[in-house]
N, C-alpha and C positions, 0 to 999 in steps of 0.2 A: 719478569719478562718471560713469555712462553718460549718453548724450544723452537728451533728452526725446523720447519716442515720440509722445505725443498728450496733448491736454487733453480731458477728458470732463465735460460739463455735463449734469446731469439735474435733475429737479424736477417738481412737479405742473404740470398744464396751467395756462396763464395766469400763470406765475410770473416771466416775463421772460427765459427761457432764450435765445430767439432774438436778442434785442437784445444780451444779454451776449456771446453767441458772435460776433456781428457786430463788436462793439467790440474783442474780443480778437483776432479775425482781422485787423482793421485795424492793431492795435498790433503784432502779432507776425508779420505776413506769413503768415497762416494760410488754410486752406480749411475752410469749415463743412460737415460731413458729417452728414446726417440720421440720427437714431437714434429716430425715432418711427414706429410701425407703421402709422399712418393717413396720415401726411404723405407716404408713398411713392406714394400713389394719385393719378394725374393727374386723375381725375374730381372730386377733393375738395379743391380749393385753398381755398375760402372756409370751408367748414364745419370744416376741420381747422386753420385759422389758419396755413397755410403762410406762409413769408416772401414778401413782395410782390416783384413784378418789380423795383421800385426797390431793395429791399434786396439781392436777388440780384445786381444790377448793381454793387454796392459792392465785394464780394469774391466769389470763386468759391464756389458752393454745389454739393454733390453729393448724389445719392440722394433728391432731392425730386421728386415727381410723375412718376417714371420707370416706374411700374407701372400696368397697366390694372386697373380695378376688377373685371373678371371673373376675375382671377388670385387664387388662394388662396395669398397670399404668406406664406411661413413664415420662422422664424428662420434656418433653413438657407439659404434663398434670400437673406436679408439678409446673412449672413456672406459668401456668395459675392460679392455686389455690393460689400460693404465692403472685401473683399480687393482687388478691382479698383480701387476708389477710393483705397485706401491706396497701392497701387503707383504710381498716377498722381501722387498728391500728393507722395510721397517723391521720385519721379523729378524733379519740378519744384523740389525743395528747399524746399518749404513745410511748414508745421506742420498736421497734421490736428487739427481741433477738432470732436469729436463732440458733438451737441446733440440732446436729445429727452427724452421721458418714458417710453419703453418699457424697463422694467427688464430684461426678458429679453434685449434686445439688448445692453445694457451688461454683463450677466452673461456672456453668450456671448463678447463681445469680450475680456473679461479673465480668464475662467475656462474657456473652451472650451464645446463643445456635444456632447451625447450623440449617439452614432452610430446614430440610428434610421433605418433604410432608408426611402426614399420609398414611399408607399402607392400601389399601382397604381390608375388611374382606375376600373377596373371594381369594385374592392373599395370605393372611396370612394362610388361611385354606389349600390352595393348597401346600404351602411350608411345612406346618406341615404334610400333607399327604405324601409328598416326603420324609421327615425325617423318618417317621414311616416305609415307604417301603424300603428305601435305607440304613438307618443308617447314623450317622454323617460323617464318612469318605467318603462315596460315595457322600453325599450331598456337602461336601467340594470339592470333585473332580468336581462336576457339577459347583460349583461357580468358580473354577479355570479355567474352559474352557471359561467362559464368562467374568470373572474379575480376571485375574491372579495376579494383583497387590494387591487387597484386600485379596485374598486367601492366598498369601504369608505371610501376616501379622498375620494370624489366625492359631491357633492350629486345626488340623483336627477334634479333638474330642470336640471342644468348640461349643456345640450344639446351645447355645443361640446366640453367635456372628455370627456364620456361617449362621444360619437361618435369622438373622436380615439383614446381608449383601445381601443375595439372595432376600429377600423380597423387599428391597429398589431398588435393580437392576431391578427386574421384574416390580415393580410398577412405576418406574420413567425413566427407560432406561439409568440411569447414575449410576456409581459406588458410593458407600457410601462415599468414600474419596473425590469425586468431590463436595459433599455438605458441607464438613467441612470448606471450605473457605468462605462460605456465612453464615454470622452470624448476628442474631438480636442483638440489643443493650442490655446490662445487665439491670436488674431491680435495682441494687444497684450501686452507684458510689464508685469504689474502694478507692477513696481518702477520702470518708466520712464514712468508716466503721472501726471498731476495730475488729481484728481477733485474734484467738488463736487456736492452736492445742494442746490438752492435751496429754502429753507424760509421762505416769507413768513408773516406773520400770517394765520391761517385765516379770520378774519372778513373781512378786507380782500380776501383771495384769492377767497372765494366771491362777494363783491360784484363783483369784476372779471370773474369767470366769467359772472355774470348779465348784466352790462353788455355784455360782449363778444358774447354770443349775440344780443342785440338789435342790436348793430352789424353782426353777420354778416347778419342778415335784411335790414338796410338796404343791404348791399353786394351782395346777390344770392344769398344762400344758398338761398332757395326755388327759384329758377330752376335753380341747380346740381343740387339734389336732384330737381327735375322731370325733368331730362335723365337723371339716373342711373336714376330709376324707369322711364323709358321704355325702358330696355334690358332690362327683365324678367329681371334676374339672380337667381341662387339667393339667397334671403334669409339663408342661413347663411354666405355669403361675408363675410370680414372687413370689406370696404368698406361692405357693407349694414348693418353693425352699429355703424358709427362714431357717436359721440355726436351726437345731433341728427337723424340720418338716419331712424330708425324713426318718430319722432314726426312729422316733416315729411312722410314718405311717407303716414302715416295721415291727416294733414290733407288731402293732395292726393287721397286716395281717398275723402274725405268721411266718415271714421269718427272724426275728432277735430277739435275746433275749433282755429283758429289759435292762440288764447291758450293752450289746453291743450298744443298741440304745442311751443310756445316754453317753457312751464313744464317740460315733460318733458325737453326738451333741456338746459335749465339744471340741473335736478335730477340728471339722469344724469351730467352733466359734474362737478357738485360731488361726487357720490358717487365718481366715478372719481378725482378729486383726493385724496379721503380715502384711497382704496385705495392710491394711489401713495405717500403718506406711510408707510403701514403696510408696504408691500412693501419699500421701500428700507431701512426700519429693521431688518427681519428678514433680508433676503436679502443686502444689501451693507452690513453694520453698520460697516465701517471707513471708509466715505465721509464726509468732513466735511460737516456741515450748516451752510449759510451764509445769513445774511440777504441778500436780493438786492442791497440797496444797498451791501453790503460785499464782494460777491463779486469784482468786477473787480480791486480792489487786492489781494485775497488771492490770487487765481489768478495774477495777473501776478507777484506776489512769489515764489510757489512755482515758477512756470515759469522765472523768471529765475535760480533757483538751479541749474538744469541747464545744462551747457555746450551750445551750439548748434553742430552740425557744419557 
């Protein structure tokens, strides 16, 4: 039997992934590697519930808070950084333990990533200007004239995906869908990883999400978002769309009450958790779903079945 390559822990936000990864890293001599697209941003420690400094001091953590909020950090960027982290962790003889809620990161790690070339900044800026001038529906109509197949797959008001499809089309002359069949090999061998999706009771999970947002406010989330807003970044950047950020920015600008901003942050996070359940069910259907309280013993048992080099 081949050696264990990595442990992969996914799940909805607030499901206890970070605590589980920390416990497994302590038990197995592992390094926790982030697989959450918002926890990469250095500007967003509190609002993204990144591991605390005390938790990071217990075992090594990698790819947390290492990206500036002004960067449009992509899956391709993540794989580049994950490769470097894997090289470091393996050289140290430790076990990589990937932890996060971003399904696309886990899918890319285990199935590879399509070879879409990078979009030049000039084209990205041009499409953003078109979005500002036309609005999402007319931008979608522009995409439909040139790439009706891709446009049919997208909601007209989905600014992010419509913008991305048009950028790729203009940059490469090929529809985004044409690139999906050309994939680089994955960083991890699916036969040599142990995976788990934490699936807590939904009612209890939503209550934890709401309580956690209130706790974030008490821990300084508003001050964190005030500093972010002061940077005057492009509102389409991923960091500017993190759950809780739009509502708190609206409160700071005087267009939303504090209570409404908190309610929006809570609701957006609950809706995201629901989408995480759905995404993993359809995109990575072979991953075991585990109750959080049973996950440590289950993962430890399955990891122990592999020989350790």
